[in-house]
C-alpha positions as CSV (number, residue, x, y, z in Angstrom):
1,M,-97.7,-51.4,-0.4
2,Y,-95.0,-54.0,-0.7
3,D,-93.3,-55.3,-3.8
4,A,-93.8,-58.9,-2.5
5,I,-95.4,-60.6,0.4
6,V,-94.0,-64.1,1.2
7,I,-96.2,-66.5,3.2
8,G,-94.0,-68.9,5.0
9,A,-90.5,-68.2,6.4
10,R,-88.7,-71.6,6.3
11,C,-86.4,-73.1,3.7
12,A,-88.2,-71.7,0.6
13,G,-89.7,-68.5,1.9
14,S,-86.8,-66.9,3.8
15,P,-84.3,-67.3,0.9
16,T,-86.9,-66.0,-1.6
17,A,-87.6,-63.0,0.6
18,M,-83.9,-62.4,1.2
19,L,-82.9,-62.6,-2.4
20,L,-85.7,-60.2,-3.5
21,A,-84.7,-57.7,-0.7
22,R,-81.1,-57.9,-1.8
23,K,-82.2,-56.8,-5.2
24,G,-83.8,-53.7,-3.6
25,Y,-87.4,-54.8,-3.3
26,R,-89.7,-54.1,-0.3
27,V,-90.7,-57.4,1.1
28,L,-93.0,-58.6,3.9
29,L,-92.3,-62.1,5.2
30,V,-95.0,-63.7,7.4
31,D,-95.2,-67.1,9.2
32,R,-97.6,-68.5,11.8
33,A,-94.6,-69.9,13.6
34,T,-92.0,-68.0,15.6
35,F,-88.3,-68.7,15.3
36,P,-86.4,-70.7,16.3
37,S,-88.9,-73.5,16.0
38,D,-88.9,-77.1,14.7
39,T,-90.7,-78.7,11.9
40,I,-90.8,-82.3,10.5
41,S,-87.8,-82.7,8.2
42,T,-85.1,-85.2,7.1
43,Q,-82.7,-82.2,7.4
44,I,-80.1,-83.0,4.7
45,I,-78.7,-80.2,2.6
46,W,-76.9,-81.9,-0.3
47,P,-73.7,-80.2,-1.6
48,M,-75.6,-78.4,-4.4
49,G,-77.7,-76.8,-1.7
50,V,-74.7,-76.1,0.5
51,A,-73.2,-74.3,-2.5
52,R,-76.1,-71.9,-2.5
53,V,-75.8,-71.3,1.2
54,K,-72.2,-70.4,0.6
55,S,-73.1,-68.1,-2.3
56,W,-75.6,-66.3,0.0
57,G,-72.8,-65.7,2.6
58,L,-74.3,-68.0,5.2
59,L,-72.1,-71.0,5.2
60,D,-69.9,-69.8,8.1
61,K,-73.0,-69.5,10.3
62,L,-74.0,-73.1,9.4
63,V,-70.5,-74.4,10.1
64,A,-70.5,-72.5,13.5
65,S,-73.7,-74.2,14.6
66,N,-71.9,-77.4,15.6
67,C,-73.3,-79.4,12.8
68,P,-70.7,-81.8,11.4
69,P,-69.9,-81.9,7.6
70,V,-70.6,-85.1,5.8
71,T,-68.6,-86.4,2.9
72,K,-69.6,-90.1,2.8
73,F,-72.7,-91.9,1.7
74,T,-73.1,-95.6,2.2
75,M,-76.1,-97.5,0.7
76,H,-76.8,-100.9,2.1
77,L,-79.0,-102.8,-0.4
78,G,-78.6,-106.5,-1.2
79,D,-75.5,-108.4,-0.1
80,F,-73.0,-105.6,0.2
81,P,-72.8,-101.8,0.7
82,L,-71.9,-99.2,-1.9
83,S,-69.9,-96.4,-0.3
84,G,-68.4,-93.2,-1.7
85,W,-69.3,-89.6,-2.5
86,G,-70.5,-88.1,-5.8
87,P,-68.6,-85.6,-7.9
88,Q,-69.5,-82.1,-6.9
89,P,-69.4,-79.7,-9.8
90,A,-70.4,-76.7,-7.7
91,G,-67.0,-77.0,-5.9
92,I,-68.6,-77.8,-2.5
93,V,-67.6,-81.2,-1.2
94,E,-69.5,-81.4,2.0
95,S,-73.1,-81.9,3.0
96,Y,-74.9,-80.9,6.3
97,G,-77.9,-82.2,8.2
98,P,-78.7,-79.3,10.6
99,R,-81.6,-79.2,13.0
100,R,-84.4,-77.1,11.6
101,T,-84.4,-75.0,14.8
102,V,-80.9,-74.0,13.6
103,L,-81.2,-73.8,9.9
104,D,-84.5,-71.9,9.7
105,K,-83.3,-69.3,12.2
106,I,-80.2,-68.7,10.1
107,L,-82.3,-68.1,7.1
108,V,-84.9,-65.9,8.8
109,D,-82.1,-63.8,10.3
110,A,-80.5,-63.4,6.9
111,A,-83.8,-62.2,5.4
112,V,-84.1,-59.6,8.1
113,D,-80.5,-58.5,7.7
114,A,-81.3,-58.0,4.0
115,G,-84.1,-55.6,4.9
116,V,-87.1,-57.9,4.9
117,E,-89.9,-57.0,7.3
118,L,-90.7,-60.1,9.3
119,R,-93.9,-60.8,11.2
120,E,-93.7,-64.0,13.2
121,G,-96.8,-65.6,14.7
122,F,-98.8,-64.2,11.8
123,A,-101.7,-66.4,10.4
124,V,-103.0,-65.6,7.0
125,D,-106.8,-65.8,7.1
126,Q,-107.6,-64.7,3.5
127,I,-105.9,-64.1,0.2
128,L,-107.2,-60.8,-1.2
129,M,-108.2,-60.6,-4.9
130,S,-109.5,-58.0,-7.3
131,G,-110.6,-58.7,-10.9
132,G,-109.1,-62.2,-10.8
133,Q,-105.7,-61.0,-9.5
134,V,-104.2,-61.6,-6.1
135,T,-103.5,-58.3,-4.4
136,G,-102.5,-59.1,-0.9
137,V,-103.3,-60.9,2.3
138,Q,-105.5,-60.5,5.4
139,G,-104.3,-61.9,8.7
140,R,-103.4,-61.4,12.3
141,Q,-100.6,-61.9,14.7
142,T,-101.2,-63.9,17.8
143,G,-103.7,-62.0,20.0
144,G,-103.7,-59.1,17.5
145,L,-106.3,-57.4,15.3
146,S,-106.9,-58.4,11.7
147,V,-104.8,-56.4,9.2
148,T,-104.7,-56.1,5.5
149,E,-101.5,-55.8,3.5
150,E,-101.1,-55.4,-0.3
151,A,-98.3,-56.3,-2.7
152,R,-97.5,-56.5,-6.4
153,I,-97.0,-60.2,-5.9
154,V,-97.9,-62.7,-3.1
155,I,-95.7,-65.7,-2.9
156,G,-96.8,-68.9,-1.2
157,A,-93.9,-70.7,0.5
158,D,-96.3,-72.2,3.0
159,G,-95.9,-75.9,2.3
160,K,-97.9,-78.6,0.6
161,H,-101.1,-77.4,2.2
162,S,-100.5,-73.8,1.0
163,V,-103.3,-71.4,1.8
164,L,-102.4,-69.5,-1.3
165,A,-102.4,-72.5,-3.6
166,R,-105.8,-73.5,-2.2
167,S,-107.2,-70.0,-2.6
168,V,-106.1,-69.6,-6.3
169,Q,-106.9,-73.3,-7.0
170,A,-103.5,-73.9,-8.4
171,L,-103.5,-76.7,-10.9
172,E,-101.8,-80.0,-9.8
173,Y,-100.2,-82.3,-12.3
174,D,-98.0,-85.4,-12.4
175,S,-99.4,-86.2,-8.9
176,T,-99.1,-89.5,-7.0
177,P,-100.7,-90.2,-3.6
178,S,-98.6,-90.8,-0.5
179,L,-96.4,-93.9,-1.0
180,S,-94.7,-94.2,2.3
181,C,-94.8,-93.1,6.0
182,F,-92.0,-92.4,8.3
183,Y,-91.0,-91.8,11.9
184,Y,-87.7,-90.5,13.3
185,T,-86.0,-89.4,16.5
186,Y,-82.7,-88.2,17.8
187,W,-80.0,-90.3,19.4
188,S,-76.8,-89.6,21.4
189,G,-73.9,-92.0,21.8
190,V,-74.5,-93.6,18.4
191,S,-71.5,-93.7,16.0
192,V,-72.3,-93.3,12.3
193,D,-70.0,-92.9,9.3
194,G,-71.7,-90.1,7.4
195,Y,-75.1,-90.8,5.8
196,E,-75.9,-94.5,6.0
197,D,-79.0,-95.9,4.4
198,Y,-80.4,-99.4,4.7
199,W,-83.1,-101.2,2.7
200,P,-84.0,-104.3,4.8
201,G,-87.0,-105.8,3.0
202,R,-89.8,-103.2,2.7
203,H,-88.1,-100.8,5.2
204,F,-85.9,-97.8,4.8
205,I,-83.4,-96.5,7.4
206,L,-81.4,-93.3,7.2
207,T,-78.8,-91.9,9.6
208,V,-78.0,-88.2,9.6
209,P,-75.3,-86.7,11.9
210,T,-76.7,-83.4,13.2
211,N,-76.0,-80.7,15.7
212,D,-74.5,-81.2,19.1
213,D,-73.3,-84.8,18.5
214,L,-76.8,-86.1,17.9
215,V,-77.8,-88.5,15.1
216,L,-81.2,-88.3,13.4
217,I,-82.3,-91.8,12.5
218,V,-85.3,-92.1,10.1
219,L,-87.4,-95.2,9.6
220,A,-89.8,-95.4,6.6
221,W,-92.4,-98.0,5.6
222,P,-94.9,-98.4,2.8
223,R,-98.0,-96.2,3.4
224,D,-100.3,-99.1,3.9
225,Q,-98.5,-100.0,7.1
226,F,-99.0,-96.6,8.7
227,H,-102.0,-97.4,11.0
228,T,-100.2,-100.6,12.3
229,I,-97.0,-98.7,13.0
230,R,-98.7,-95.7,14.6
231,A,-100.3,-98.1,17.2
232,D,-96.9,-98.9,18.6
233,I,-94.2,-96.6,17.1
234,E,-91.3,-97.6,19.3
235,K,-91.8,-101.3,18.8
236,H,-92.0,-101.1,15.0
237,Y,-89.1,-98.6,14.9
238,M,-86.8,-100.8,16.9
239,D,-88.0,-104.0,15.1
240,A,-87.0,-102.4,11.8
241,I,-83.6,-101.4,13.2
242,D,-83.0,-104.9,14.5
243,L,-83.2,-106.1,10.9
244,V,-79.8,-104.6,10.5
245,P,-77.7,-106.1,13.4
246,E,-74.6,-103.9,12.8
247,L,-76.7,-100.8,13.1
248,A,-78.9,-102.2,15.9
249,E,-75.9,-102.8,18.1
250,R,-74.8,-99.2,17.8
251,V,-78.3,-97.8,18.4
252,R,-79.0,-99.9,21.4
253,A,-75.7,-98.7,22.9
254,G,-76.9,-95.1,22.5
255,R,-79.7,-93.1,24.1
256,Q,-83.0,-91.8,22.6
257,E,-83.1,-88.1,23.3
258,E,-86.5,-87.0,22.0
259,R,-89.9,-88.3,21.2
260,F,-90.8,-89.7,17.8
261,Y,-91.8,-87.4,15.0
262,G,-93.4,-88.6,11.8
263,S,-96.1,-88.4,9.1
264,A,-98.0,-90.3,6.4
265,D,-99.1,-87.1,4.8
266,L,-96.6,-87.2,2.0
267,P,-98.3,-86.4,-1.3
268,N,-96.3,-86.1,-4.5
269,F,-97.2,-83.4,-7.0
270,F,-96.3,-80.5,-9.1
271,R,-98.4,-77.4,-9.1
272,K,-98.6,-74.6,-11.6
273,P,-96.5,-72.1,-9.6
274,F,-97.8,-68.8,-10.8
275,G,-100.7,-66.8,-11.9
276,P,-102.0,-63.2,-11.8
277,G,-100.4,-61.6,-8.8
278,W,-99.1,-64.8,-7.2
279,A,-96.4,-67.5,-7.2
280,L,-95.5,-70.7,-5.4
281,V,-92.1,-71.9,-4.2
282,G,-90.9,-74.9,-2.2
283,D,-93.3,-77.6,-1.2
284,A,-96.2,-75.3,-2.0
285,G,-95.4,-75.7,-5.7
286,Y,-93.7,-79.1,-5.8
287,S,-93.9,-81.7,-3.2
288,K,-92.4,-85.2,-3.0
289,D,-91.7,-88.0,-0.5
290,P,-88.9,-87.2,1.9
291,I,-87.2,-90.6,1.3
292,T,-84.5,-89.0,-0.9
293,A,-84.2,-85.9,1.3
294,F,-84.2,-83.4,-1.6
295,G,-86.7,-81.0,-0.1
296,I,-84.3,-78.4,1.4
297,S,-81.9,-78.3,-1.5
298,D,-84.7,-78.1,-4.0
299,A,-86.3,-75.2,-2.1
300,F,-83.0,-73.3,-2.2
301,R,-82.8,-73.8,-6.0
302,D,-86.3,-72.7,-6.6
303,A,-85.9,-69.6,-4.3
304,E,-83.1,-68.5,-6.6
305,L,-85.1,-69.3,-9.8
306,L,-88.3,-67.5,-8.6
307,S,-86.5,-64.4,-7.2
308,E,-84.6,-64.0,-10.5
309,A,-87.9,-64.4,-12.5
310,I,-89.7,-61.8,-10.4
311,D,-86.8,-59.4,-10.7
312,N,-86.7,-59.8,-14.5
313,G,-90.5,-59.1,-14.6
314,F,-90.4,-56.2,-12.2
315,A,-87.4,-54.6,-13.9
316,G,-89.0,-54.8,-17.3
317,Q,-86.5,-57.2,-18.9
318,R,-89.4,-59.4,-20.0
319,P,-93.2,-59.6,-19.2
320,L,-93.7,-61.0,-15.7
321,D,-95.9,-63.8,-16.9
322,D,-93.2,-64.9,-19.4
323,A,-90.5,-64.7,-16.6
324,L,-92.7,-66.8,-14.3
325,A,-93.4,-69.4,-17.1
326,G,-89.6,-69.6,-17.4
327,Y,-89.4,-70.3,-13.7
328,E,-91.8,-73.2,-14.0
329,H,-90.0,-74.6,-16.9
330,Q,-86.6,-74.4,-15.2
331,R,-88.0,-75.9,-12.0
332,N,-89.5,-78.8,-13.8
333,E,-86.4,-79.5,-15.9
334,A,-84.4,-79.7,-12.8
335,A,-86.9,-81.5,-10.6
336,K,-88.5,-84.1,-12.7
337,P,-85.6,-86.6,-12.9
338,L,-85.2,-86.4,-9.1
339,Y,-89.0,-86.7,-8.7
340,E,-88.9,-89.9,-10.7
341,T,-86.0,-91.2,-8.6
342,T,-88.0,-90.4,-5.4
343,L,-91.2,-92.1,-6.5
344,T,-89.2,-95.3,-7.4
345,A,-87.5,-95.2,-3.9
346,A,-90.8,-94.5,-2.1
347,A,-92.4,-97.5,-3.9
348,Y,-89.7,-99.7,-2.3
349,D,-88.7,-101.0,-5.8
350,Q,-85.0,-101.0,-5.0
351,H,-84.8,-104.8,-4.9
352,H,-85.8,-105.1,-8.6
353,P,-83.5,-107.6,-10.3
354,R,-82.2,-105.0,-12.8
355,S,-81.3,-102.6,-9.9
356,L,-79.5,-105.4,-8.1
357,E,-77.6,-106.4,-11.2
358,L,-76.4,-102.8,-11.7
359,R,-75.3,-102.6,-8.1
360,A,-73.5,-105.8,-8.4
361,A,-71.7,-104.5,-11.4
362,L,-70.6,-101.4,-9.5
363,R,-68.9,-103.5,-6.8
364,G,-65.1,-102.7,-7.0
365,N,-65.7,-99.8,-9.5
366,Q,-65.3,-96.8,-7.3
367,A,-65.3,-94.2,-10.0
368,D,-68.7,-95.2,-11.4
369,T,-70.0,-95.8,-7.8
370,N,-69.3,-92.2,-7.0
371,V,-71.2,-91.1,-10.1
372,Y,-74.1,-93.3,-9.2
373,L,-74.2,-91.9,-5.7
374,G,-73.9,-88.4,-7.3
375,V,-77.2,-89.1,-9.0
376,L,-78.8,-90.1,-5.7
377,T,-77.6,-87.0,-4.0
378,G,-78.5,-84.6,-6.8
379,S,-75.0,-83.5,-8.0
380,V,-75.0,-85.6,-11.2
381,P,-77.8,-85.4,-13.8
382,K,-79.7,-88.6,-13.9
383,E,-79.2,-89.1,-17.7
384,E,-75.5,-88.8,-17.4
385,F,-75.4,-92.1,-15.6
386,F,-78.6,-93.8,-16.5
387,N,-78.3,-94.1,-20.2
388,S,-78.0,-97.3,-22.2
389,P,-74.4,-97.0,-23.4
390,N,-73.2,-96.2,-19.9
391,I,-75.0,-99.0,-18.3
392,R,-73.8,-101.5,-21.0
393,R,-70.3,-100.3,-20.4
394,I,-70.5,-100.8,-16.6
395,L,-72.0,-104.3,-17.0
396,A,-69.3,-105.3,-19.5
397,E,-66.5,-104.0,-17.4
398,A,-67.9,-105.9,-14.4
399,Q,-67.9,-109.0,-16.5
400,D,-64.3,-108.5,-17.5
401,R,-63.3,-108.0,-13.9
402,N,-65.2,-111.2,-12.8
403,P,-65.3,-113.5,-15.9
404,S,-66.5,-116.5,-13.9
405,E,-69.7,-114.7,-12.7
């Protein structure tokens, strides 16, 4: 019998398993995929996520993967760009956008190094229950016989369509249907200056420098355009890029290296992340549109919160249910402001007059621009910037700088 079985070995599951194993627990980690393997992702690890990678002793491996550090974010919205980099209270300045073939393999290997038992190519067919409590899983590796494994807790880190969440009928709340759709591909020979995002009309474009001198370029549209875009992805992708001539010139000078990847299956929700014998982490417990690219960094945060809560419960420091309720509270306190920011972005509401007025007031104000960008990248609490006294101050200072406007 295991202390924990973790279903899903990517950005939420492997760190959760690793952290529990480092605390001395016997952990089984299963995934239907084998590693290295790819998955749909916007790839960005914001500095707060990088700080966790460093604290786990894995940053050197990420740096050695030939993924460039990023320390600049430029947002093109309206008549001028805002460029800078948010304050980083965790002491880590840089961000990274590694390929998931690279990042997930680093995380899986770290879990195994910590003593986790890994079963790749393992599909969970059934969640085992007894007396209303989850007790284990039944599944099989590719070509193998069905096996049953039991544990004190089963953790679903298996994404927004989690088999565990479905089996226990985990309650969803604060949910919003898919708001956008996106496609991306990888380019060589395209020069970018850190993360660049563009909002031409009702389109969103993001550039992410990644491994081996490639650039990930993401295009997103409102969800109601998905069927039109899917009918001719390349045309609509390039048409959107052509709306930004300075980017289009660079892209057309480069070379597309892979096929298009994308999705319109982008639900936004929170789930109750625990119950008798089970817990959820990552997208299984909290999913949102990828337009703000918080998914990986949030998964790292929640892996730490959940592993700490389970340890507190198993070690008898507090009842396990109380510890897991604390995990849900901490997750929601951290996630909800970013969730609201994401829903606003995915609704393509960035051209609202009040948003444009604030951006105009930030022009020439680098200190507050950096704080604003820090909110968008998760290093500055939303309320620290978006409060009435602060906004009034920024608008007044802009008026003083430009009294004729």
